N, C-alpha and C positions, 0 to 999 in steps of 0.2 A: 779693445783687446782685454780679455780677461786674463790670460796668463802672460806674465812678463818676467824678463830677466831683471834682476836688481842692477843698479848703476855701478859704475866703477869696477867691473870684475876684470882681473888680471888672468887671461888665459893661460900663460905660462905657469904662473903661480897654482892655478887650479890643477893643471896637468901634473906639474911637479909633485903636488901634495898626494894626488891619486896614485902617482907611480910609486911613490917611495913609501907612503903609509895606508892610504885607505885600502887600495887594492891588494897588496900583500896580506894584510890584516882579513880582508874579506876571504881570500883563498885559504887562510889559516882556519879560519872558522867555519867555512862552507866548502870543503875541498872537493866535494862531489857535484857542486853546482858550477856549471860553467857559464862564464860570462867573459866576454872579452874586455881587454883594457878599455878600448874604445867606448864599448857599450856601458862600462863603469864610468867612464869620464862623462858621458851623456847624461847618464843617471843623476851623477854628482851635480850637474848644472840644474837638471830638473828640480831635484829635490833640495839642494842646498843654496843654489843660486838663483832661484826664481821663487815667485809666489805660489807655485803649485800646491804646496801643503797647506797653505792658508785658505785656499779656495777648492781644494780638490772635490769635497762632497757636494757644493753646489754646482761646480764645473761639470761633473759627471752626471748630474741630473739633467743636463740639456740634451737636446737631439744629437744623434750621432754625427750628423753632418757639421754641426757646430762645433762639437768637441774635436773632430778631426782637423778643421780647418784651424782652430786655435792652436792644437798641438803642432800641426804642421808649420805655423807660423812661429811659435816657439823653437822648434827644431831648426828652422831656417836662421834665426838668430843665433844660436848656438853654432852652427856650421859657418856663420860668418866670423865668429870669434875664433873658431879653431877649424881651419879649412880641412884638416886630416880628418875630421869627423863627419864630413858630408855623406859618405856612402852609409855609414853606421846610423846617421840621423834618419836617413830614408828606411832602413830596417826597423829602426824603433818606432817610426809612424805605423809601419805594418804590425807590429806587435800591440800597439795600442788599438790599432782597427779590429784586431782579432778579440782583444779583452774587453772591448767596449761594453758588451751585453752584461758581463759580469759587474764591472765598475758601475754600470747605470743602475742595475738591480740593487746592488748594495747602498748606492746613494739614496735609494728610496726609504732606507731604514734609518737614515740619519736626519735628526730634526735641525733644519736650518730655516734662514729666512724664506727661502723658496718653498720649503717642505716643512711648514710649521705643524704643531700639535693640531690634530682636526679638532673642530669645535665640539664634536659628540663626546670626545674623551675629556676635554676641558670642563664640561658639564658633570662628569662623574665625580671627580674630586679635584677640588681647587688646589689641594695640597700635593697632589701627585708628582713623584720624582720625574726626572727626565727619563730615567731607565725604564719606569714603569709605563710611561707614555710610549717610549720606543717600542716596548714589548707589544703594547696594545695596537700600535700602527702596524707593526709586523702581522700580527694575528689577523687584522683587519685586511691587510694586503693579501695575505695568504687564503683567507676566507672570500674575498671577492675574485681571486683568480680561479678558484675552484668552481664558482658559480657559472 
């Protein structure tokens, strides 16, 4: 399994921190963006209490079926920790299903072990920066999409 919750998570502590500090701060900073408290707690688990941020670019470069299975398994683990989040976990999975294409496309622009700098760009300049390589990869992808 690629996506994993960290060990020793205290669900009561997570909920309390979100309710008392993180969620009110979010509402203060972005008052016109609606996200329920439960959705915010789920996002907190995903982004602060799992390895999602560490693997997200290689994760989203995988097939849609694989990504949705992995996300579903992570959300099941979250709902086991906090049963009040079960329905919202289902809603979160639907959100990721809708956003898969956008995440997948963006993952193609990030250089990872699975998506390295193409050899033809390595030959151009061995001192090329990562940013230049990413630009060339984007240009190459856009060019091949037009053909």
